[in-house]
Every structure is written in structure tokens, then in C-alpha cells.
LUMDRENBA-992908 format. One record per atom (N, C-alpha, C): residue in one letter; x, y, z; atom name; residue number from 0. Coordinates in steps of 0.001 Angstrom, whole numbers, plus 500000, padded with zeros to 6 digits. Layout:
N
("A" (X Y Z) "CA" NUM)
...
! end
This chain:
213
("M" (585327 161113 692081) "N" 0)
("M" (584026 160613 693745) "CA" 0)
("M" (583820 159145 693018) "C" 0)
("A" (584412 158317 694340) "N" 1)
("A" (583765 157010 694248) "CA" 1)
("A" (582161 157281 694398) "C" 1)
("D" (582140 155956 693328) "N" 2)
("D" (580277 155584 693356) "CA" 2)
("D" (579841 155393 694777) "C" 2)
("D" (580395 155205 695039) "N" 3)
("D" (579711 154651 696857) "CA" 3)
("D" (579340 156273 696990) "C" 3)
("D" (580168 157056 697619) "N" 4)
("D" (580597 158268 697152) "CA" 4)
("D" (579003 159961 696750) "C" 4)
("K" (579282 159341 695048) "N" 5)
("K" (577898 159385 694958) "CA" 5)
("K" (576571 158743 695094) "C" 5)
("K" (576344 158157 695319) "N" 6)
("K" (575522 157404 695704) "CA" 6)
("K" (574621 157928 697371) "C" 6)
("A" (575860 157996 698053) "N" 7)
("A" (574816 158616 699504) "CA" 7)
("A" (575114 160320 699398) "C" 7)
("I" (575252 160881 698089) "N" 8)
("I" (574828 162289 698353) "CA" 8)
("I" (573868 162138 697812) "C" 8)
("A" (573157 161789 696680) "N" 9)
("A" (571465 160935 696341) "CA" 9)
("A" (571121 161056 696575) "C" 9)
("E" (571447 160187 697591) "N" 10)
("E" (570445 159155 698788) "CA" 10)
("E" (569840 160271 699756) "C" 10)
("G" (570985 161034 699993) "N" 11)
("G" (571054 162273 701197) "CA" 11)
("G" (570327 163136 700559) "C" 11)
("I" (569848 164123 699714) "N" 12)
("I" (569345 164936 698598) "CA" 12)
("I" (567868 164590 698320) "C" 12)
("E" (567766 163211 697498) "N" 13)
("E" (566878 162508 697717) "CA" 13)
("E" (565575 162369 699528) "C" 13)
("K" (566216 162425 700668) "N" 14)
("K" (565468 162312 701397) "CA" 14)
("K" (565746 163397 701811) "C" 14)
("L" (566017 164571 702004) "N" 15)
("L" (565129 166460 702325) "CA" 15)
("L" (565247 166691 701688) "C" 15)
("K" (564844 166286 700251) "N" 16)
("K" (563626 166158 699547) "CA" 16)
("K" (561920 165386 700122) "C" 16)
("Q" (562296 164285 700417) "N" 17)
("Q" (561230 163861 701558) "CA" 17)
("Q" (560657 164603 702644) "C" 17)
("L" (561574 165437 703083) "N" 18)
("L" (561441 165683 704312) "CA" 18)
("L" (560621 167627 704090) "C" 18)
("F" (561683 167801 703258) "N" 19)
("F" (561416 169156 702795) "CA" 19)
("F" (560511 170022 701887) "C" 19)
("G" (560460 168560 700810) "N" 20)
("G" (560012 169246 699647) "CA" 20)
("G" (560634 170241 698733) "C" 20)
("G" (560502 170854 698028) "N" 21)
("G" (561275 171294 697348) "CA" 21)
("G" (562315 172808 697224) "C" 21)
("P" (563212 173354 696622) "N" 22)
("P" (564106 174262 697104) "CA" 22)
("P" (563921 174887 697732) "C" 22)
("P" (564109 175399 698408) "N" 23)
("P" (563189 176831 698797) "CA" 23)
("P" (563742 178209 697241) "C" 23)
("I" (563315 177791 696555) "N" 24)
("I" (563569 179525 695620) "CA" 24)
("I" (562572 180327 694933) "C" 24)
("L" (562379 181052 694224) "N" 25)
("L" (561587 181740 693451) "CA" 25)
("L" (561314 181168 692382) "C" 25)
("A" (560300 181460 691356) "N" 26)
("A" (559783 180779 690409) "CA" 26)
("A" (560575 181414 689210) "C" 26)
("S" (561351 182188 689228) "N" 27)
("S" (562460 182448 688478) "CA" 27)
("S" (563443 181686 688467) "C" 27)
("E" (564173 181395 689642) "N" 28)
("E" (565340 180560 689444) "CA" 28)
("E" (565254 179287 689237) "C" 28)
("N" (566380 178445 689096) "N" 29)
("N" (566616 177294 688976) "CA" 29)
("N" (567076 176447 689635) "C" 29)
("P" (565129 175526 689310) "N" 30)
("P" (565816 174297 690500) "CA" 30)
("P" (567073 173328 690452) "C" 30)
("Q" (567783 173161 689304) "N" 31)
("Q" (568996 172720 688599) "CA" 31)
("Q" (569264 172992 689473) "C" 31)
("A" (569983 174359 689437) "N" 32)
("A" (571640 175160 690150) "CA" 32)
("A" (571042 175019 691284) "C" 32)
("Y" (570020 175233 692447) "N" 33)
("Y" (570130 174902 693743) "CA" 33)
("Y" (571077 173667 694028) "C" 33)
("E" (569958 172542 693220) "N" 34)
("E" (570769 171057 693223) "CA" 34)
("E" (572221 170735 693418) "C" 34)
("A" (572690 171137 692109) "N" 35)
("A" (574009 171774 691517) "CA" 35)
("A" (575123 172208 692987) "C" 35)
("L" (574588 172903 693693) "N" 36)
("L" (575297 174004 694129) "CA" 36)
("L" (574976 172661 696175) "C" 36)
("L" (574121 172424 695813) "N" 37)
("L" (573620 171413 697127) "CA" 37)
("L" (574832 170124 697151) "C" 37)
("T" (574719 169234 695791) "N" 38)
("T" (575157 168697 695955) "CA" 38)
("T" (577129 168571 696298) "C" 38)
("E" (577422 170222 695147) "N" 39)
("E" (578963 170526 695853) "CA" 39)
("E" (579291 170787 696932) "C" 39)
("F" (578688 171416 697394) "N" 40)
("F" (578977 171608 699080) "CA" 40)
("F" (578981 170486 699886) "C" 40)
("A" (578240 169240 699492) "N" 41)
("A" (577907 167301 700525) "CA" 41)
("A" (578963 167247 699811) "C" 41)
("R" (579435 167311 698621) "N" 42)
("R" (581190 166679 698273) "CA" 42)
("R" (582538 167423 699007) "C" 42)
("A" (582035 168718 699530) "N" 43)
("A" (583483 168961 699829) "CA" 43)
("A" (583383 169471 701474) "C" 43)
("F" (582191 168972 701758) "N" 44)
("F" (582056 168731 703630) "CA" 44)
("F" (581083 167385 703384) "C" 44)
("P" (581792 166652 703411) "N" 45)
("P" (580319 165344 702977) "CA" 45)
("P" (579971 165149 704688) "C" 45)
("P" (578396 165156 703957) "N" 46)
("P" (577858 164846 705799) "CA" 46)
("P" (578031 163637 706459) "C" 46)
("K" (578225 163178 707907) "N" 47)
("K" (578269 162639 707880) "CA" 47)
("K" (576472 161635 709175) "C" 47)
("D" (576106 162666 709212) "N" 48)
("D" (574686 161915 709861) "CA" 48)
("D" (573726 163092 709166) "C" 48)
("F" (572444 162629 709898) "N" 49)
("F" (571101 163597 709374) "CA" 49)
("F" (571674 164839 709641) "C" 49)
("L" (572158 165241 711022) "N" 50)
("L" (572426 166894 711446) "CA" 50)
("L" (573723 166859 710078) "C" 50)
("G" (574481 166791 709805) "N" 51)
("G" (575361 167202 708899) "CA" 51)
("G" (574525 167695 708011) "C" 51)
("W" (573607 166855 706973) "N" 52)
("W" (573103 166895 706266) "CA" 52)
("W" (572586 168391 705810) "C" 52)
("L" (571476 168704 707479) "N" 53)
("L" (570973 169767 707622) "CA" 53)
("L" (571401 171050 707367) "C" 53)
("L" (572946 171122 707902) "N" 54)
("L" (573727 172336 707943) "CA" 54)
("L" (574456 172397 706391) "C" 54)
("V" (574272 171334 705774) "N" 55)
("V" (575197 171707 704248) "CA" 55)
("V" (573789 172069 704081) "C" 55)
("K" (572379 171437 703538) "N" 56)
("K" (571305 172042 703472) "CA" 56)
("K" (571325 173576 704109) "C" 56)
("E" (571609 174031 704838) "N" 57)
("E" (571710 175012 705402) "CA" 57)
("E" (572362 176195 704685) "C" 57)
("M" (573403 175566 704393) "N" 58)
("M" (574700 176536 704260) "CA" 58)
("M" (574591 176863 702252) "C" 58)
("T" (573561 175803 701473) "N" 59)
("T" (573759 175804 700701) "CA" 59)
("T" (572009 176712 700368) "C" 59)
("D" (571227 177154 701388) "N" 60)
("D" (569863 177734 701330) "CA" 60)
("D" (570597 179190 701120) "C" 60)
("Q" (571599 179177 702506) "N" 61)
("Q" (572226 180591 702406) "CA" 61)
("Q" (573122 181255 701264) "C" 61)
("T" (573957 180016 700655) "N" 62)
("T" (574968 180884 699611) "CA" 62)
("T" (573432 181032 698377) "C" 62)
("F" (572722 180117 698127) "N" 63)
("F" (571918 181011 697058) "CA" 63)
("F" (571532 182201 697349) "C" 63)
("E" (570921 182476 698597) "N" 64)
("E" (569685 183112 698869) "CA" 64)
("E" (570766 185035 698850) "C" 64)
("A" (572493 184492 699198) "N" 65)
("A" (572836 185239 698812) "CA" 65)
("A" (573423 186446 697195) "C" 65)
("T" (573764 185018 696754) "N" 66)
("T" (573415 185229 695344) "CA" 66)
("T" (572846 185679 694722) "C" 66)
("R" (571232 185668 695081) "N" 67)
("R" (569757 186550 695045) "CA" 67)
("R" (570023 187433 694926) "C" 67)
("F" (570811 188190 696616) "N" 68)
("F" (571208 189698 696279) "CA" 68)
("F" (571781 190043 695692) "C" 68)
("D" (572815 189007 694939) "N" 69)
("D" (573878 189493 694072) "CA" 69)
("D" (572792 190386 693029) "C" 69)
("R" (571971 189785 692211) "N" 70)
("R" (570995 190420 690888) "CA" 70)
("R" (570296 190943 691170) "C" 70)
("Y" (569450 190777 692476) "N" 71)
("Y" (569133 192579 692691) "CA" 71)
("Y" (569402 193844 693387) "C" 71)
("K" (570691 193337 693330) "N" 72)
("K" (571361 194426 693511) "CA" 72)
("K" (571668 194813 691906) "C" 72)
("V" (571449 194298 690671) "N" 73)
("V" (572038 194708 689129) "CA" 73)
("V" (570531 194907 688847) "C" 73)
("L" (569532 194051 689100) "N" 74)
("L" (568070 194240 688385) "CA" 74)
("L" (567769 194930 689136) "C" 74)
("G" (568922 196396 689990) "N" 75)
("G" (567531 197714 690580) "CA" 75)
("G" (568158 198643 689866) "C" 75)
("I" (569470 198606 690253) "N" 76)
("I" (570221 199581 688564) "CA" 76)
("I" (569537 200072 687100) "C" 76)
("E" (569709 198101 686724) "N" 77)
("E" (569332 198655 685360) "CA" 77)
("E" (567554 198959 684684) "C" 77)
("Q" (567125 198606 686208) "N" 78)
("Q" (565132 199180 686188) "CA" 78)
("Q" (565655 201088 686522) "C" 78)
("A" (566437 200992 687252) "N" 79)
("A" (566810 202602 687326) "CA" 79)
("A" (567532 202967 685956) "C" 79)
("H" (568452 202471 685674) "N" 80)
("H" (568778 202992 683881) "CA" 80)
("H" (566901 203187 682801) "C" 80)
("R" (567010 202412 682768) "N" 81)
("R" (565786 202285 681657) "CA" 81)
("R" (564671 203127 682022) "C" 81)
("D" (564237 203880 683618) "N" 82)
("D" (563556 204737 684227) "CA" 82)
("D" (563532 206163 683714) "C" 82)
("I" (565243 206030 683595) "N" 83)
("I" (565930 207719 683238) "CA" 83)
("I" (566094 207728 681812) "C" 83)
("R" (566298 206329 680995) "N" 84)
("R" (565932 206944 679782) "CA" 84)
("R" (564306 207168 679009) "C" 84)
("K" (563414 206424 679791) "N" 85)
("K" (562103 206439 679026) "CA" 85)
("K" (561668 208061 679517) "C" 85)
("L" (562536 209001 680469) "N" 86)
("L" (562603 208975 681165) "CA" 86)
("L" (562588 211088 679914) "C" 86)
("E" (564192 210651 679507) "N" 87)
("E" (564686 211617 678538) "CA" 87)
("E" (564161 212134 677287) "C" 87)
("A" (563671 210556 677181) "N" 88)
("A" (562589 210598 675452) "CA" 88)
("A" (561118 210868 675842) "C" 88)
("Q" (560590 210947 677128) "N" 89)
("Q" (560027 212180 676985) "CA" 89)
("Q" (559411 213247 677332) "C" 89)
("R" (561107 213892 678210) "N" 90)
("R" (561275 214693 677691) "CA" 90)
("R" (561625 215535 677007) "C" 90)
("S" (562862 215087 675971) "N" 91)
("S" (563322 215560 674329) "CA" 91)
("S" (561503 215564 673782) "C" 91)
("K" (560935 214691 673675) "N" 92)
("K" (559551 214732 672783) "CA" 92)
("K" (558891 216372 673588) "C" 92)
("R" (558763 216621 674038) "N" 93)
("R" (557774 216969 674220) "CA" 93)
("R" (557551 218931 673891) "C" 93)
("T" (559354 218574 674783) "N" 94)
("T" (560336 220394 674165) "CA" 94)
("T" (560611 219887 672275) "C" 94)
("L" (560111 218820 671872) "N" 95)
("L" (560478 219270 669740) "CA" 95)
("L" (558852 219643 669787) "C" 95)
("E" (558172 218969 670274) "N" 96)
("E" (556656 219022 670268) "CA" 96)
("E" (556314 220653 670399) "C" 96)
("A" (557169 220926 671395) "N" 97)
("A" (556697 222424 672027) "CA" 97)
("A" (557163 223647 670623) "C" 97)
("H" (558431 223414 670311) "N" 98)
("H" (558972 223999 669263) "CA" 98)
("H" (558758 223532 668192) "C" 98)
("A" (558311 222582 667527) "N" 99)
("A" (556957 222259 666531) "CA" 99)
("A" (556025 223169 666585) "C" 99)
("E" (555619 223548 667405) "N" 100)
("E" (553613 224534 667695) "CA" 100)
("E" (554140 225642 667319) "C" 100)
("I" (555461 226433 667834) "N" 101)
("I" (556308 228007 667049) "CA" 101)
("I" (556763 227855 665780) "C" 101)
("D" (557640 226366 665728) "N" 102)
("D" (557377 226538 664303) "CA" 102)
("D" (556826 225354 663452) "C" 102)
("P" (555879 225465 662592) "N" 103)
("P" (554947 224124 662334) "CA" 103)
("P" (555668 223668 661379) "C" 103)
("N" (557134 224397 660017) "N" 104)
("N" (557267 223900 659326) "CA" 104)
("N" (558942 223432 659614) "C" 104)
("A" (558967 222867 660544) "N" 105)
("A" (560326 222411 661466) "CA" 105)
("A" (560031 220884 661011) "C" 105)
("S" (560377 220376 659178) "N" 106)
("S" (559746 219009 659194) "CA" 106)
("S" (561511 218178 660162) "C" 106)
("K" (562505 218702 660426) "N" 107)
("K" (563282 217434 661149) "CA" 107)
("K" (562892 217305 662037) "C" 107)
("D" (562234 218236 663334) "N" 108)
("D" (561477 218179 664000) "CA" 108)
("D" (560882 217080 664680) "C" 108)
("H" (560169 217169 663315) "N" 109)
("H" (558750 216331 663714) "CA" 109)
("H" (559413 214901 663711) "C" 109)
("N" (560247 214429 662502) "N" 110)
("N" (560711 213979 662514) "CA" 110)
("N" (561675 212981 663683) "C" 110)
("R" (561572 213750 664392) "N" 111)
("R" (562736 213600 665440) "CA" 111)
("R" (561379 213188 666423) "C" 111)
("I" (560526 213684 666809) "N" 112)
("I" (559110 213414 667652) "CA" 112)
("I" (558618 211901 667432) "C" 112)
("V" (558359 211666 666200) "N" 113)
("V" (557743 210492 665424) "CA" 113)
("V" (558841 209285 666160) "C" 113)
("A" (559972 209494 665514) "N" 114)
("A" (561109 208795 666030) "CA" 114)
("A" (561450 208651 667571) "C" 114)
("L" (561105 209916 668817) "N" 115)
("L" (561307 209786 669761) "CA" 115)
("L" (559887 208543 670190) "C" 115)
("D" (558456 209184 669802) "N" 116)
("D" (557175 208488 669952) "CA" 116)
("D" (557273 207063 669804) "C" 116)
("S" (558355 206500 669027) "N" 117)
("S" (558061 205242 668442) "CA" 117)
("S" (559380 204064 669215) "C" 117)
("V" (560221 204170 670152) "N" 118)
("V" (561249 204172 671147) "CA" 118)
("V" (560978 204005 672152) "C" 118)
("I" (560165 205028 672656) "N" 119)
("I" (559982 205263 673954) "CA" 119)
("I" (560113 203826 675104) "C" 119)
("E" (559083 202978 674188) "N" 120)
("E" (559312 201655 674928) "CA" 120)
("E" (559658 200628 674717) "C" 120)
("G" (560339 201474 673565) "N" 121)
("G" (561385 200428 672689) "CA" 121)
("G" (563041 200597 674136) "C" 121)
("T" (564211 199712 673230) "N" 122)
("T" (565160 199018 674179) "CA" 122)
("T" (565685 200654 673857) "C" 122)
("A" (566749 200360 674691) "N" 123)
("A" (567856 201356 675584) "CA" 123)
("A" (568774 201926 674308) "C" 123)
("E" (569013 200939 673257) "N" 124)
("E" (570591 201239 672415) "CA" 124)
("E" (569210 202166 671181) "C" 124)
("D" (567905 201782 671385) "N" 125)
("D" (567378 203362 670009) "CA" 125)
("D" (567204 204715 670966) "C" 125)
("V" (566880 204075 672356) "N" 126)
("V" (566863 206173 672961) "CA" 126)
("V" (568058 206496 672749) "C" 126)
("D" (569159 205455 672938) "N" 127)
("D" (570505 206605 672868) "CA" 127)
("D" (570788 207072 671403) "C" 127)
("A" (570413 206121 670942) "N" 128)
("A" (570946 207009 669264) "CA" 128)
("A" (570054 208151 669329) "C" 128)
("I" (568503 208287 669936) "N" 129)
("I" (568000 209767 669142) "CA" 129)
("I" (568421 210480 669856) "C" 129)
("L" (569058 210599 671459) "N" 130)
("L" (569420 211329 672372) "CA" 130)
("L" (570511 211633 672259) "C" 130)
("N" (571557 211030 671610) "N" 131)
("N" (572638 211028 671871) "CA" 131)
("N" (573346 211305 673447) "C" 131)
("I" (572903 209504 673910) "N" 132)
("I" (573401 210023 675752) "CA" 132)
("I" (574390 209041 675571) "C" 132)
("K" (575230 209386 675985) "N" 133)
("K" (576188 207967 676499) "CA" 133)
("K" (575386 207247 677295) "C" 133)
("G" (575669 205647 677164) "N" 134)
("G" (575446 204837 678357) "CA" 134)
("G" (575453 204438 679512) "C" 134)
("E" (577248 204835 679971) "N" 135)
("E" (577446 205376 681343) "CA" 135)
("E" (577872 206742 681942) "C" 135)
("T" (577111 207423 680884) "N" 136)
("T" (576466 208263 682408) "CA" 136)
("T" (574887 208018 682338) "C" 136)
("I" (574043 207480 681804) "N" 137)
("I" (573104 207118 682760) "CA" 137)
("I" (573020 206027 683883) "C" 137)
("Q" (574220 204963 683245) "N" 138)
("Q" (573982 204196 684304) "CA" 138)
("Q" (574606 204915 685498) "C" 138)
("A" (575554 205965 685567) "N" 139)
("A" (575944 206176 686703) "CA" 139)
("A" (574423 207127 687780) "C" 139)
("R" (573866 207719 686459) "N" 140)
("R" (572597 208649 687388) "CA" 140)
("R" (571428 207594 688406) "C" 140)
("A" (571918 205661 687502) "N" 141)
("A" (570800 205430 687864) "CA" 141)
("A" (571654 204084 689503) "C" 141)
("F" (573161 204282 689014) "N" 142)
("F" (573484 204331 690490) "CA" 142)
("F" (573615 205345 691972) "C" 142)
("E" (574006 206460 691058) "N" 143)
("E" (573198 207233 692084) "CA" 143)
("E" (571515 207213 693209) "C" 143)
("Q" (570933 207529 691730) "N" 144)
("Q" (569393 206909 692573) "CA" 144)
("Q" (569853 206138 693518) "C" 144)
("K" (569632 204833 692966) "N" 145)
("K" (569915 203231 694123) "CA" 145)
("K" (570483 203098 694668) "C" 145)
("L" (571348 204192 695158) "N" 146)
("L" (572602 203944 696074) "CA" 146)
("L" (572125 203386 697430) "C" 146)
("A" (571137 203922 698030) "N" 147)
("A" (570889 203626 699081) "CA" 147)
("A" (569954 202164 699235) "C" 147)
("Y" (569641 202110 697811) "N" 148)
("Y" (568480 200953 697762) "CA" 148)
("Y" (569512 199491 697888) "C" 148)
("Y" (570908 200185 697017) "N" 149)
("Y" (572051 198968 696718) "CA" 149)
("Y" (572988 198807 697778) "C" 149)
("K" (573040 199245 699120) "N" 150)
("K" (573886 199299 700244) "CA" 150)
("K" (572655 198666 701349) "C" 150)
("I" (571489 198809 701007) "N" 151)
("I" (570402 197791 701572) "CA" 151)
("I" (570914 196671 701360) "C" 151)
("V" (569898 196222 700166) "N" 152)
("V" (570449 195046 699438) "CA" 152)
("V" (572152 194159 699715) "C" 152)
("D" (573233 194916 699399) "N" 153)
("D" (574392 194353 700194) "CA" 153)
("D" (574842 194738 701789) "C" 153)
("G" (573892 195030 702846) "N" 154)
("G" (573850 194760 703753) "CA" 154)
("G" (573641 193532 704149) "C" 154)
("L" (571900 193242 703107) "N" 155)
("L" (571185 191905 703138) "CA" 155)
("L" (571964 190440 702879) "C" 155)
("Q" (573279 191039 701806) "N" 156)
("Q" (573895 189422 701320) "CA" 156)
("Q" (575213 189479 702201) "C" 156)
("A" (575818 190943 702900) "N" 157)
("A" (576798 190532 703468) "CA" 157)
("A" (576197 189803 704940) "C" 157)
("D" (575454 189494 705454) "N" 158)
("D" (574818 189078 706173) "CA" 158)
("D" (574524 187889 706565) "C" 158)
("K" (573625 187732 705003) "N" 159)
("K" (573647 186053 704545) "CA" 159)
("K" (574594 186094 704505) "C" 159)
("L" (575631 186074 704041) "N" 160)
("L" (577330 185475 703641) "CA" 160)
("L" (578037 185128 705196) "C" 160)
("E" (577821 185541 705897) "N" 161)
("E" (578505 185799 707621) "CA" 161)
("E" (577634 184542 708161) "C" 161)
("Q" (575994 184238 708255) "N" 162)
("Q" (575610 183011 708253) "CA" 162)
("Q" (576228 181670 707620) "C" 162)
("R" (576187 182007 706432) "N" 163)
("R" (577022 181273 705912) "CA" 163)
("R" (577886 180750 706495) "C" 163)
("D" (579060 181185 706741) "N" 164)
("D" (580244 181119 707005) "CA" 164)
("D" (580139 180099 708497) "C" 164)
("Q" (579044 181138 709090) "N" 165)
("Q" (579161 180438 711249) "CA" 165)
("Q" (578473 179059 710751) "C" 165)
("T" (577714 178932 710083) "N" 166)
("T" (576850 177197 709343) "CA" 166)
("T" (578152 176356 708825) "C" 166)
("L" (578873 177127 708358) "N" 167)
("L" (580122 176092 707628) "CA" 167)
("L" (580947 175602 709613) "C" 167)
("E" (581243 176584 709750) "N" 168)
("E" (582214 176619 710698) "CA" 168)
("E" (581279 175909 711595) "C" 168)
("Q" (579572 175260 712042) "N" 169)
("Q" (579239 174409 713058) "CA" 169)
("Q" (579373 173143 712119) "C" 169)
("L" (579296 172966 710697) "N" 170)
("L" (579271 172111 710174) "CA" 170)
("L" (581305 171097 710387) "C" 170)
("L" (581756 172086 710257) "N" 171)
("L" (582814 171489 710529) "CA" 171)
("L" (583761 170892 712084) "C" 171)
("I" (582675 171753 713506) "N" 172)
("I" (583129 171552 714169) "CA" 172)
("I" (581994 169920 714511) "C" 172)
("H" (580722 169713 713848) "N" 173)
("H" (580195 168383 714194) "CA" 173)
("H" (581415 167588 713771) "C" 173)
("N" (581339 167877 712423) "N" 174)
("N" (582047 166400 711467) "CA" 174)
("N" (583376 166207 712741) "C" 174)
("E" (583849 167220 713087) "N" 175)
("E" (585563 166415 713699) "CA" 175)
("E" (585190 166227 714985) "C" 175)
("A" (583763 166533 716201) "N" 176)
("A" (583397 165922 717082) "CA" 176)
("A" (583117 164208 716638) "C" 176)
("L" (582443 163954 714909) "N" 177)
("L" (582241 162622 715050) "CA" 177)
("L" (583142 161819 714746) "C" 177)
("E" (584237 162150 714441) "N" 178)
("E" (585475 161848 713893) "CA" 178)
("E" (586448 161454 714841) "C" 178)
("Q" (586553 162700 716320) "N" 179)
("Q" (586807 162040 717469) "CA" 179)
("Q" (586504 160811 717881) "C" 179)
("R" (584862 160792 718019) "N" 180)
("R" (584320 159408 718971) "CA" 180)
("R" (584534 158411 717739) "C" 180)
("R" (584558 158407 716677) "N" 181)
("R" (584892 157483 716012) "CA" 181)
("R" (586527 156922 715815) "C" 181)
("R" (587366 157895 716597) "N" 182)
("R" (588646 157229 716521) "CA" 182)
("R" (588903 156459 717806) "C" 182)
("R" (587469 157109 719011) "N" 183)
("R" (588135 156616 720847) "CA" 183)
("R" (587762 155351 720712) "C" 183)
("G" (586777 155137 719473) "N" 184)
("G" (585943 153907 719414) "CA" 184)
("G" (587201 152777 718918) "C" 184)
("S" (587199 153259 717456) "N" 185)
("S" (588415 152011 717161) "CA" 185)
("S" (589566 151870 717862) "C" 185)
("D" (590125 152565 718996) "N" 186)
("D" (590960 153056 719874) "CA" 186)
("D" (590493 151589 721290) "C" 186)
("G" (589199 151138 721107) "N" 187)
("G" (589042 150896 722326) "CA" 187)
("G" (588697 151489 723690) "C" 187)
("K" (588535 153079 723203) "N" 188)
("K" (588295 153613 724376) "CA" 188)
("K" (587071 154191 724020) "C" 188)
("T" (586841 154779 725335) "N" 189)
("T" (585603 155779 725044) "CA" 189)
("T" (585497 156943 725692) "C" 189)
("I" (583715 157714 725911) "N" 190)
("I" (584254 158807 725892) "CA" 190)
("I" (583619 159288 727364) "C" 190)
("E" (583645 160380 727995) "N" 191)
("E" (583692 160527 729565) "CA" 191)
("E" (581579 159854 729398) "C" 191)
("G" (582071 159148 730802) "N" 192)
("G" (580446 158360 730778) "CA" 192)
("G" (580585 157330 730910) "C" 192)
("E" (581656 156749 730002) "N" 193)
("E" (581567 155343 729720) "CA" 193)
("E" (582376 154123 730299) "C" 193)
("C" (581730 153058 730277) "N" 194)
("C" (583142 151876 730844) "CA" 194)
("C" (584422 151917 729846) "C" 194)
("V" (585599 151797 730709) "N" 195)
("V" (586441 151535 730113) "CA" 195)
("V" (586487 150305 729535) "C" 195)
("E" (586848 150075 728295) "N" 196)
("E" (587850 148475 727768) "CA" 196)
("E" (588810 147985 728223) "C" 196)
("V" (589119 146981 729520) "N" 197)
("V" (590200 147286 729803) "CA" 197)
("V" (590693 145524 729251) "C" 197)
("P" (591597 144853 727993) "N" 198)
("P" (592451 143929 727967) "CA" 198)
("P" (592610 143131 728333) "C" 198)
("E" (592176 141897 727885) "N" 199)
("E" (592223 140352 729389) "CA" 199)
("E" (594063 140698 729731) "C" 199)
("G" (594098 140278 730904) "N" 200)
("G" (595791 139690 731218) "CA" 200)
("G" (595909 140956 731670) "C" 200)
("Q" (595572 142079 731678) "N" 201)
("Q" (595960 143419 732478) "CA" 201)
("Q" (595828 143469 733548) "C" 201)
("V" (594437 142721 734121) "N" 202)
("V" (594348 142827 735943) "CA" 202)
("V" (594456 142749 736129) "C" 202)
("S" (595313 143287 737745) "N" 203)
("S" (596245 143385 738401) "CA" 203)
("S" (595494 142117 739313) "C" 203)
("T" (596011 141335 739686) "N" 204)
("T" (596505 140050 741030) "CA" 204)
("T" (597084 140095 741950) "C" 204)
("A" (597665 140789 742041) "N" 205)
("A" (598653 141220 743470) "CA" 205)
("A" (597738 140856 744381) "C" 205)
("P" (598653 140187 745230) "N" 206)
("P" (597818 140517 747099) "CA" 206)
("P" (597787 141256 747912) "C" 206)
("S" (596399 141676 748256) "N" 207)
("S" (596524 143304 749039) "CA" 207)
("S" (597808 143124 750460) "C" 207)
("D" (597655 143837 750740) "N" 208)
("D" (598197 144112 752223) "CA" 208)
("D" (598211 143874 753371) "C" 208)
("Q" (596817 144230 753363) "N" 209)
("Q" (595738 144096 754316) "CA" 209)
("Q" (594633 142666 754186) "C" 209)
("E" (594679 141942 754874) "N" 210)
("E" (593785 140878 755248) "CA" 210)
("E" (592335 141184 755660) "C" 210)
("P" (591222 141099 755534) "N" 211)
("P" (590347 141303 755696) "CA" 211)
("P" (589602 140728 757198) "C" 211)
("A" (589625 141591 757995) "N" 212)
("A" (588878 141612 759279) "CA" 212)
("A" (588041 140585 759178) "C" 212)
! end
């Protein structure tokens, strides 16, 4: 990319910051990632005026939000995954405690209770090791629990991507209209409603067939 193009993009981004403030992102999200995405869109579809910059910003916002929904789908399943592990650990602990009350000499169970008690709030791998539960099994159960949530977020993401595609279409139409206007101007022609420039020497000077009254 030419230095002039880089400068134009940097100036355009700075103007957006002055008008709209910081990027519309969450505190946990990376502002540098947002600006990098904005820059890439500006490189791929160079804005030719302020309206073009507004459309590029809108595309960036919509894409960033769609990406956020992608993370939410994963986070929702992971949260359910952790909840199931914790519940299974607590359930197993209660079962062992009840058995230990019946058989106080069950030292093996007692040791397992202590272990469970220490990892209920621990890592997923620790709980799996004690419960002997396969991670994929719990992941499948977590997905089943979050299926309705997943579908809602997935739908929101699809809507946002569709909005992004519509914004891109508007930008392409806008840029094409500006380009057509530029070409007409360079050819010595104008758009409808303006005077047409006629080169010197092409004005007809032929005498009229009718004499003035």
C-alpha cells in the first residue's frame, strides 16, 4: 500500500475517533483488534468520502459484533460444562459421605471424599480424574443444555452478518456512483440537470431557412 493511502486511512480513522469516540466494544475486548479490522476494511474497500467512511465503520462494528456472538456460543457451552462437572462432583461426594456413615471403616471412600471436596472448585481435569468421566460426554450434555441459547445467539450472529453484507453492498454502490460521476466529469460531460460543455468550433453557424418576420 502506498504511503499516501496509509496516510489517508490513518487520517480517516482519526476523524472517526474525534466524531464518535472510542470503538463500541466491551471492556474485555481488544481495541487494537477493532482498529486493525477497521483498517483492513478501509484497505479492501477504500472510502472515497465521509459517507464511505461511515459505511466502513458500520461494517467493522457489525463484523466485530458477529465475532463476539461466536465467542458467546463457546462461552455458554463452557459454562454449562463447568456447572455439570461441579454438580457431578458434589453428587458423588454426597453418595460417598452417605456410604461412609454406614461403614465408618471405609477409608478408601473417605479419601475420595477429601479429594472431591478439594477439587469441587478446582479445574475440570481434576474433577474428571476423580469422577472418571470423559470430557466429551460432559461437553455433549453441556451442548444439549445450552442448545436453545446456542440457537438464539447463532440467529443473532446470522442477522448481524446479513446486516454487514447489506452495508457492504451499499458501500460498493456508493463508490461506483462516485466513480461514474468522476468519469463523466473527466469526459467533459455532466450528470442529468447540469449544462453540457460544448467544445469550441462545434457550434452550428448554418443560416436559417426562415427569415425573421
